[in-house]
TORKOL-4160 file (C-alpha; in steps of 0.2 Angstrom, whole numbers, padded with zeros to 4 digits, m for minus):
310
<pt num="1" X="m0803" Y="m0330" Z="0336"/>
<pt num="2" X="m0794" Y="m0320" Z="0348"/>
<pt num="3" X="m0790" Y="m0333" Z="0358"/>
<pt num="4" X="m0786" Y="m0345" Z="0343"/>
<pt num="5" X="m0773" Y="m0329" Z="0334"/>
<pt num="6" X="m0765" Y="m0327" Z="0354"/>
<pt num="7" X="m0762" Y="m0347" Z="0351"/>
<pt num="8" X="m0756" Y="m0347" Z="0334"/>
<pt num="9" X="m0743" Y="m0332" Z="0339"/>
<pt num="10" X="m0737" Y="m0341" Z="0354"/>
<pt num="11" X="m0732" Y="m0360" Z="0345"/>
<pt num="12" X="m0714" Y="m0352" Z="0336"/>
<pt num="13" X="m0709" Y="m0349" Z="0354"/>
<pt num="14" X="m0708" Y="m0367" Z="0359"/>
<pt num="15" X="m0697" Y="m0372" Z="0343"/>
<pt num="16" X="m0686" Y="m0357" Z="0347"/>
<pt num="17" X="m0683" Y="m0362" Z="0367"/>
<pt num="18" X="m0679" Y="m0380" Z="0359"/>
<pt num="19" X="m0665" Y="m0374" Z="0349"/>
<pt num="20" X="m0660" Y="m0361" Z="0364"/>
<pt num="21" X="m0657" Y="m0377" Z="0374"/>
<pt num="22" X="m0648" Y="m0386" Z="0361"/>
<pt num="23" X="m0637" Y="m0372" Z="0358"/>
<pt num="24" X="m0632" Y="m0371" Z="0377"/>
<pt num="25" X="m0632" Y="m0389" Z="0378"/>
<pt num="26" X="m0617" Y="m0387" Z="0364"/>
<pt num="27" X="m0610" Y="m0374" Z="0373"/>
<pt num="28" X="m0610" Y="m0384" Z="0390"/>
<pt num="29" X="m0601" Y="m0399" Z="0378"/>
<pt num="30" X="m0589" Y="m0388" Z="0371"/>
<pt num="31" X="m0584" Y="m0382" Z="0389"/>
<pt num="32" X="m0583" Y="m0400" Z="0397"/>
<pt num="33" X="m0570" Y="m0406" Z="0381"/>
<pt num="34" X="m0560" Y="m0388" Z="0382"/>
<pt num="35" X="m0546" Y="m0394" Z="0393"/>
<pt num="36" X="m0544" Y="m0412" Z="0383"/>
<pt num="37" X="m0543" Y="m0399" Z="0367"/>
<pt num="38" X="m0532" Y="m0387" Z="0373"/>
<pt num="39" X="m0520" Y="m0403" Z="0379"/>
<pt num="40" X="m0520" Y="m0410" Z="0360"/>
<pt num="41" X="m0516" Y="m0393" Z="0353"/>
<pt num="42" X="m0502" Y="m0390" Z="0366"/>
<pt num="43" X="m0493" Y="m0408" Z="0368"/>
<pt num="44" X="m0497" Y="m0413" Z="0350"/>
<pt num="45" X="m0503" Y="m0400" Z="0337"/>
<pt num="46" X="m0492" Y="m0387" Z="0338"/>
<pt num="47" X="m0477" Y="m0397" Z="0340"/>
<pt num="48" X="m0481" Y="m0408" Z="0325"/>
<pt num="49" X="m0483" Y="m0391" Z="0316"/>
<pt num="50" X="m0466" Y="m0385" Z="0324"/>
<pt num="51" X="m0459" Y="m0402" Z="0319"/>
<pt num="52" X="m0464" Y="m0399" Z="0301"/>
<pt num="53" X="m0457" Y="m0383" Z="0300"/>
<pt num="54" X="m0440" Y="m0386" Z="0306"/>
<pt num="55" X="m0438" Y="m0401" Z="0294"/>
<pt num="56" X="m0438" Y="m0389" Z="0279"/>
<pt num="57" X="m0423" Y="m0378" Z="0287"/>
<pt num="58" X="m0405" Y="m0379" Z="0291"/>
<pt num="59" X="m0406" Y="m0376" Z="0310"/>
<pt num="60" X="m0392" Y="m0377" Z="0321"/>
<pt num="61" X="m0392" Y="m0378" Z="0340"/>
<pt num="62" X="m0383" Y="m0362" Z="0340"/>
<pt num="63" X="m0385" Y="m0349" Z="0327"/>
<pt num="64" X="m0397" Y="m0342" Z="0315"/>
<pt num="65" X="m0410" Y="m0357" Z="0305"/>
<pt num="66" X="m0408" Y="m0355" Z="0286"/>
<pt num="67" X="m0423" Y="m0363" Z="0275"/>
<pt num="68" X="m0418" Y="m0376" Z="0265"/>
<pt num="69" X="m0435" Y="m0383" Z="0259"/>
<pt num="70" X="m0434" Y="m0402" Z="0254"/>
<pt num="71" X="m0416" Y="m0404" Z="0257"/>
<pt num="72" X="m0416" Y="m0412" Z="0272"/>
<pt num="73" X="m0429" Y="m0427" Z="0268"/>
<pt num="74" X="m0417" Y="m0428" Z="0251"/>
<pt num="75" X="m0402" Y="m0432" Z="0264"/>
<pt num="76" X="m0412" Y="m0445" Z="0272"/>
<pt num="77" X="m0416" Y="m0456" Z="0255"/>
<pt num="78" X="m0394" Y="m0456" Z="0255"/>
<pt num="79" X="m0392" Y="m0458" Z="0273"/>
<pt num="80" X="m0387" Y="m0476" Z="0275"/>
<pt num="81" X="m0385" Y="m0476" Z="0293"/>
<pt num="82" X="m0405" Y="m0469" Z="0297"/>
<pt num="83" X="m0409" Y="m0483" Z="0284"/>
<pt num="84" X="m0400" Y="m0498" Z="0295"/>
<pt num="85" X="m0407" Y="m0490" Z="0309"/>
<pt num="86" X="m0423" Y="m0492" Z="0302"/>
<pt num="87" X="m0422" Y="m0509" Z="0298"/>
<pt num="88" X="m0413" Y="m0515" Z="0313"/>
<pt num="89" X="m0428" Y="m0508" Z="0323"/>
<pt num="90" X="m0441" Y="m0518" Z="0310"/>
<pt num="91" X="m0434" Y="m0533" Z="0315"/>
<pt num="92" X="m0433" Y="m0529" Z="0333"/>
<pt num="93" X="m0452" Y="m0526" Z="0332"/>
<pt num="94" X="m0455" Y="m0541" Z="0325"/>
<pt num="95" X="m0447" Y="m0550" Z="0337"/>
<pt num="96" X="m0453" Y="m0543" Z="0354"/>
<pt num="97" X="m0470" Y="m0542" Z="0347"/>
<pt num="98" X="m0471" Y="m0561" Z="0344"/>
<pt num="99" X="m0461" Y="m0562" Z="0359"/>
<pt num="100" X="m0474" Y="m0550" Z="0371"/>
<pt num="101" X="m0490" Y="m0559" Z="0364"/>
<pt num="102" X="m0482" Y="m0577" Z="0366"/>
<pt num="103" X="m0483" Y="m0570" Z="0384"/>
<pt num="104" X="m0496" Y="m0561" Z="0388"/>
<pt num="105" X="m0509" Y="m0572" Z="0379"/>
<pt num="106" X="m0507" Y="m0587" Z="0388"/>
<pt num="107" X="m0506" Y="m0575" Z="0405"/>
<pt num="108" X="m0524" Y="m0567" Z="0399"/>
<pt num="109" X="m0531" Y="m0584" Z="0396"/>
<pt num="110" X="m0526" Y="m0589" Z="0416"/>
<pt num="111" X="m0531" Y="m0573" Z="0425"/>
<pt num="112" X="m0547" Y="m0571" Z="0415"/>
<pt num="113" X="m0556" Y="m0584" Z="0425"/>
<pt num="114" X="m0559" Y="m0585" Z="0443"/>
<pt num="115" X="m0547" Y="m0594" Z="0455"/>
<pt num="116" X="m0538" Y="m0595" Z="0470"/>
<pt num="117" X="m0528" Y="m0578" Z="0474"/>
<pt num="118" X="m0533" Y="m0573" Z="0458"/>
<pt num="119" X="m0530" Y="m0555" Z="0463"/>
<pt num="120" X="m0513" Y="m0559" Z="0468"/>
<pt num="121" X="m0509" Y="m0566" Z="0452"/>
<pt num="122" X="m0515" Y="m0552" Z="0442"/>
<pt num="123" X="m0505" Y="m0541" Z="0452"/>
<pt num="124" X="m0488" Y="m0550" Z="0451"/>
<pt num="125" X="m0491" Y="m0550" Z="0432"/>
<pt num="126" X="m0495" Y="m0532" Z="0432"/>
<pt num="127" X="m0480" Y="m0527" Z="0442"/>
<pt num="128" X="m0467" Y="m0522" Z="0433"/>
<pt num="129" X="m0479" Y="m0511" Z="0419"/>
<pt num="130" X="m0479" Y="m0498" Z="0434"/>
<pt num="131" X="m0458" Y="m0498" Z="0432"/>
<pt num="132" X="m0451" Y="m0486" Z="0420"/>
<pt num="133" X="m0443" Y="m0490" Z="0404"/>
<pt num="134" X="m0427" Y="m0481" Z="0412"/>
<pt num="135" X="m0428" Y="m0486" Z="0430"/>
<pt num="136" X="m0430" Y="m0504" Z="0422"/>
<pt num="137" X="m0415" Y="m0503" Z="0410"/>
<pt num="138" X="m0406" Y="m0498" Z="0427"/>
<pt num="139" X="m0412" Y="m0512" Z="0436"/>
<pt num="140" X="m0407" Y="m0525" Z="0420"/>
<pt num="141" X="m0390" Y="m0515" Z="0417"/>
<pt num="142" X="m0385" Y="m0522" Z="0436"/>
<pt num="143" X="m0393" Y="m0541" Z="0431"/>
<pt num="144" X="m0382" Y="m0540" Z="0416"/>
<pt num="145" X="m0366" Y="m0534" Z="0425"/>
<pt num="146" X="m0352" Y="m0547" Z="0422"/>
<pt num="147" X="m0344" Y="m0542" Z="0438"/>
<pt num="148" X="m0357" Y="m0538" Z="0451"/>
<pt num="149" X="m0374" Y="m0542" Z="0442"/>
<pt num="150" X="m0384" Y="m0558" Z="0444"/>
<pt num="151" X="m0384" Y="m0567" Z="0429"/>
<pt num="152" X="m0367" Y="m0572" Z="0425"/>
<pt num="153" X="m0361" Y="m0573" Z="0441"/>
<pt num="154" X="m0376" Y="m0585" Z="0446"/>
<pt num="155" X="m0373" Y="m0595" Z="0429"/>
<pt num="156" X="m0355" Y="m0599" Z="0436"/>
<pt num="157" X="m0359" Y="m0605" Z="0451"/>
<pt num="158" X="m0373" Y="m0616" Z="0447"/>
<pt num="159" X="m0359" Y="m0622" Z="0435"/>
<pt num="160" X="m0368" Y="m0618" Z="0418"/>
<pt num="161" X="m0353" Y="m0608" Z="0413"/>
<pt num="162" X="m0334" Y="m0610" Z="0416"/>
<pt num="163" X="m0331" Y="m0593" Z="0418"/>
<pt num="164" X="m0343" Y="m0579" Z="0418"/>
<pt num="165" X="m0348" Y="m0573" Z="0402"/>
<pt num="166" X="m0352" Y="m0555" Z="0396"/>
<pt num="167" X="m0371" Y="m0555" Z="0390"/>
<pt num="168" X="m0370" Y="m0539" Z="0382"/>
<pt num="169" X="m0352" Y="m0541" Z="0374"/>
<pt num="170" X="m0360" Y="m0548" Z="0358"/>
<pt num="171" X="m0375" Y="m0545" Z="0347"/>
<pt num="172" X="m0386" Y="m0561" Z="0349"/>
<pt num="173" X="m0382" Y="m0562" Z="0369"/>
<pt num="174" X="m0386" Y="m0541" Z="0371"/>
<pt num="175" X="m0402" Y="m0541" Z="0357"/>
<pt num="176" X="m0411" Y="m0557" Z="0367"/>
<pt num="177" X="m0407" Y="m0549" Z="0385"/>
<pt num="178" X="m0416" Y="m0535" Z="0378"/>
<pt num="179" X="m0430" Y="m0545" Z="0373"/>
<pt num="180" X="m0433" Y="m0553" Z="0388"/>
<pt num="181" X="m0432" Y="m0537" Z="0399"/>
<pt num="182" X="m0446" Y="m0528" Z="0387"/>
<pt num="183" X="m0456" Y="m0544" Z="0386"/>
<pt num="184" X="m0456" Y="m0544" Z="0407"/>
<pt num="185" X="m0458" Y="m0524" Z="0409"/>
<pt num="186" X="m0473" Y="m0524" Z="0394"/>
<pt num="187" X="m0482" Y="m0542" Z="0395"/>
<pt num="188" X="m0492" Y="m0536" Z="0408"/>
<pt num="189" X="m0500" Y="m0522" Z="0402"/>
<pt num="190" X="m0504" Y="m0533" Z="0385"/>
<pt num="191" X="m0511" Y="m0545" Z="0397"/>
<pt num="192" X="m0522" Y="m0535" Z="0404"/>
<pt num="193" X="m0529" Y="m0528" Z="0387"/>
<pt num="194" X="m0532" Y="m0547" Z="0380"/>
<pt num="195" X="m0540" Y="m0550" Z="0399"/>
<pt num="196" X="m0554" Y="m0536" Z="0394"/>
<pt num="197" X="m0557" Y="m0544" Z="0377"/>
<pt num="198" X="m0558" Y="m0562" Z="0384"/>
<pt num="199" X="m0569" Y="m0556" Z="0398"/>
<pt num="200" X="m0582" Y="m0547" Z="0387"/>
<pt num="201" X="m0586" Y="m0563" Z="0377"/>
<pt num="202" X="m0603" Y="m0572" Z="0382"/>
<pt num="203" X="m0599" Y="m0586" Z="0392"/>
<pt num="204" X="m0614" Y="m0595" Z="0381"/>
<pt num="205" X="m0605" Y="m0596" Z="0366"/>
<pt num="206" X="m0591" Y="m0606" Z="0373"/>
<pt num="207" X="m0603" Y="m0618" Z="0383"/>
<pt num="208" X="m0613" Y="m0621" Z="0367"/>
<pt num="209" X="m0597" Y="m0624" Z="0357"/>
<pt num="210" X="m0593" Y="m0637" Z="0371"/>
<pt num="211" X="m0609" Y="m0645" Z="0369"/>
<pt num="212" X="m0607" Y="m0647" Z="0351"/>
<pt num="213" X="m0589" Y="m0654" Z="0354"/>
<pt num="214" X="m0580" Y="m0640" Z="0349"/>
<pt num="215" X="m0560" Y="m0645" Z="0356"/>
<pt num="216" X="m0551" Y="m0629" Z="0364"/>
<pt num="217" X="m0543" Y="m0624" Z="0348"/>
<pt num="218" X="m0559" Y="m0626" Z="0337"/>
<pt num="219" X="m0567" Y="m0613" Z="0351"/>
<pt num="220" X="m0550" Y="m0601" Z="0350"/>
<pt num="221" X="m0553" Y="m0602" Z="0330"/>
<pt num="222" X="m0570" Y="m0599" Z="0329"/>
<pt num="223" X="m0574" Y="m0589" Z="0345"/>
<pt num="224" X="m0562" Y="m0581" Z="0353"/>
<pt num="225" X="m0552" Y="m0573" Z="0342"/>
<pt num="226" X="m0566" Y="m0568" Z="0329"/>
<pt num="227" X="m0574" Y="m0559" Z="0343"/>
<pt num="228" X="m0557" Y="m0552" Z="0349"/>
<pt num="229" X="m0549" Y="m0543" Z="0334"/>
<pt num="230" X="m0552" Y="m0527" Z="0340"/>
<pt num="231" X="m0544" Y="m0530" Z="0358"/>
<pt num="232" X="m0532" Y="m0538" Z="0347"/>
<pt num="233" X="m0528" Y="m0522" Z="0336"/>
<pt num="234" X="m0527" Y="m0511" Z="0350"/>
<pt num="235" X="m0515" Y="m0522" Z="0359"/>
<pt num="236" X="m0504" Y="m0524" Z="0342"/>
<pt num="237" X="m0504" Y="m0506" Z="0337"/>
<pt num="238" X="m0498" Y="m0502" Z="0355"/>
<pt num="239" X="m0487" Y="m0514" Z="0354"/>
<pt num="240" X="m0478" Y="m0512" Z="0339"/>
<pt num="241" X="m0478" Y="m0491" Z="0341"/>
<pt num="242" X="m0468" Y="m0493" Z="0358"/>
<pt num="243" X="m0457" Y="m0505" Z="0348"/>
<pt num="244" X="m0454" Y="m0493" Z="0335"/>
<pt num="245" X="m0450" Y="m0479" Z="0347"/>
<pt num="246" X="m0439" Y="m0489" Z="0358"/>
<pt num="247" X="m0424" Y="m0481" Z="0364"/>
<pt num="248" X="m0422" Y="m0479" Z="0382"/>
<pt num="249" X="m0417" Y="m0499" Z="0385"/>
<pt num="250" X="m0406" Y="m0498" Z="0372"/>
<pt num="251" X="m0399" Y="m0480" Z="0375"/>
<pt num="252" X="m0396" Y="m0487" Z="0394"/>
<pt num="253" X="m0390" Y="m0505" Z="0393"/>
<pt num="254" X="m0381" Y="m0504" Z="0375"/>
<pt num="255" X="m0376" Y="m0488" Z="0371"/>
<pt num="256" X="m0379" Y="m0493" Z="0352"/>
<pt num="257" X="m0368" Y="m0505" Z="0353"/>
<pt num="258" X="m0359" Y="m0518" Z="0354"/>
<pt num="259" X="m0352" Y="m0510" Z="0336"/>
<pt num="260" X="m0368" Y="m0498" Z="0333"/>
<pt num="261" X="m0377" Y="m0513" Z="0330"/>
<pt num="262" X="m0392" Y="m0510" Z="0341"/>
<pt num="263" X="m0395" Y="m0492" Z="0335"/>
<pt num="264" X="m0413" Y="m0490" Z="0333"/>
<pt num="265" X="m0423" Y="m0477" Z="0322"/>
<pt num="266" X="m0426" Y="m0465" Z="0337"/>
<pt num="267" X="m0410" Y="m0468" Z="0345"/>
<pt num="268" X="m0403" Y="m0462" Z="0328"/>
<pt num="269" X="m0414" Y="m0446" Z="0329"/>
<pt num="270" X="m0406" Y="m0442" Z="0347"/>
<pt num="271" X="m0390" Y="m0444" Z="0339"/>
<pt num="272" X="m0393" Y="m0432" Z="0326"/>
<pt num="273" X="m0402" Y="m0420" Z="0335"/>
<pt num="274" X="m0395" Y="m0419" Z="0351"/>
<pt num="275" X="m0377" Y="m0426" Z="0348"/>
<pt num="276" X="m0373" Y="m0419" Z="0331"/>
<pt num="277" X="m0383" Y="m0404" Z="0334"/>
<pt num="278" X="m0395" Y="m0406" Z="0316"/>
<pt num="279" X="m0411" Y="m0402" Z="0323"/>
<pt num="280" X="m0420" Y="m0397" Z="0305"/>
<pt num="281" X="m0414" Y="m0415" Z="0299"/>
<pt num="282" X="m0418" Y="m0423" Z="0316"/>
<pt num="283" X="m0436" Y="m0415" Z="0314"/>
<pt num="284" X="m0435" Y="m0422" Z="0295"/>
<pt num="285" X="m0431" Y="m0442" Z="0302"/>
<pt num="286" X="m0444" Y="m0439" Z="0313"/>
<pt num="287" X="m0457" Y="m0435" Z="0302"/>
<pt num="288" X="m0452" Y="m0448" Z="0291"/>
<pt num="289" X="m0452" Y="m0461" Z="0306"/>
<pt num="290" X="m0472" Y="m0453" Z="0311"/>
<pt num="291" X="m0477" Y="m0458" Z="0292"/>
<pt num="292" X="m0471" Y="m0475" Z="0295"/>
<pt num="293" X="m0482" Y="m0475" Z="0313"/>
<pt num="294" X="m0497" Y="m0471" Z="0303"/>
<pt num="295" X="m0494" Y="m0481" Z="0287"/>
<pt num="296" X="m0492" Y="m0497" Z="0300"/>
<pt num="297" X="m0505" Y="m0495" Z="0312"/>
<pt num="298" X="m0519" Y="m0492" Z="0296"/>
<pt num="299" X="m0512" Y="m0509" Z="0287"/>
<pt num="300" X="m0515" Y="m0515" Z="0305"/>
<pt num="301" X="m0531" Y="m0509" Z="0308"/>
<pt num="302" X="m0536" Y="m0515" Z="0289"/>
<pt num="303" X="m0529" Y="m0533" Z="0293"/>
<pt num="304" X="m0538" Y="m0535" Z="0309"/>
<pt num="305" X="m0554" Y="m0528" Z="0306"/>
<pt num="306" X="m0571" Y="m0536" Z="0306"/>
<pt num="307" X="m0578" Y="m0545" Z="0292"/>
<pt num="308" X="m0591" Y="m0533" Z="0294"/>
<pt num="309" X="m0580" Y="m0521" Z="0290"/>
<pt num="310" X="m0581" Y="m0511" Z="0306"/>
């Protein structure tokens, strides 16, 4: 009896040890993710909170800030320049996103299949991505220069134009020059994302569809695209978010011209914050743009979710 009672008294110790191991595992897990949590707090959560707080103040660059409540947000509703900038940003986002996917998807289909020198092709298509937007904009500023650049003098030498033509003097050539530059810069990144989605599709499905007589378009519509919904959603969200936040290329290449026709939403925020020094108003504009980005991202996720709802 004494041995049985001793065993019964020792039984609760085992669950206690297991709980202790689980608790230690939790703390170890938290320790591993602590650096990421600190980075998110320092570079996202705290700045976001400060921006929201600043948006409720009249916050000049120099001098004392003053709490004004929602006055900055009321002023945004009457800011015609901001709404014009937002309308242009939306137009630019639609055009450049379509152009990026129109180039990136064929490239992804091309580099996804094994063929000779495939590593060279993938490297060449991805190479512009490693160039920063500011550096790429400076490069294209030289290429588009009417006197010392490449495109305009080359067009004249080849007899395509009678005289040198300034591509950034009027809206349409300037706008489409920006589109071409952004597609050249970004399409390789979107290509890689789409390529990973294509490679995740089992080849057995494609082979079975071929045997059943499905053509390329039918296979794409019924197999490729449905199985790539999450990949396409990721690429689309990144493309749309990057386009809405466009600034470098318009600032460096066009300075908002010609005639302030290419001022984006971020350009206007920059102008109000660091040219007019209305930091509180610029913070309010940033919060409005953040809400627009979140709403658009949720809409895209909703539209591109799998039929099962995942």
